[in-house]
N, C-alpha and C positions, 0 to 999 in steps of 0.2 A: 487432440492438438488444438481444438477450438478453445478449450479452457486456457491453455497457455497463452494464446493470442490475446485473450481478454485480460489476463493478468499483466501481460506486456503493455497493453494499451493503457491500463490503469497506471502503471509505472510511468509511462511517457507523459501522462497528463498531470502528474504530481508537480506541485510548485517546488522551487528551490528550498531545500531543507525539509521536505516532506517525509523522507525516510526517518530522519531524526525525530520528527514530531510523532510519527507512528510508533517509534521506539519508546518515547516518553509516555504515550497514551496506553500502550499495551503492556509495557514492562518487559518486552522482548529485546534481545540485543539487535544491533544494527546488522550484524552478520546473519542472523536468523531471517530477518526481513529481506535482506539481499538474496538469500537462498530461495525464499519464497518467490521473489520476482524473477529469479533465473530459472525457475521451474524444477529446482532440485527437490528431493524428498524432504518432507517435513510432516509434522503432525497436523491432522485435519483441523483441530481446534485453533492452532496457531495460524494456519492459512486463512481460516474464516475471519479470525480477529484482524489480521493484517488487511484483508480485502475490505472488510467493513469500515475500519478506520481510514483507509486510503480513500474510499468513496466519500466519507464524511469530510475529510480534509479538502478534497477536490470541490465538493459542493460549497464549503465555507469559503474557499478561495474565490470561486466564481461569484458568490454573493457579494464579497467585498470588492472585487475588481469591477464587476459589472453594475453594481447597484448602489 
């Protein structure tokens, strides 16, 4: 369950339009990304790509807004 709370935390930290941006960067559908964040079954490769890009987007957003 700890893994799902981390994914939920990442989703909550995404800026507005973050899911669409993840979709553009990974080539996955918005529905697939939404399923990853809801904790539903998905391929491990897709989950890793979504989490990696979400963390990149969050760090880019923080760099722009804070600095």
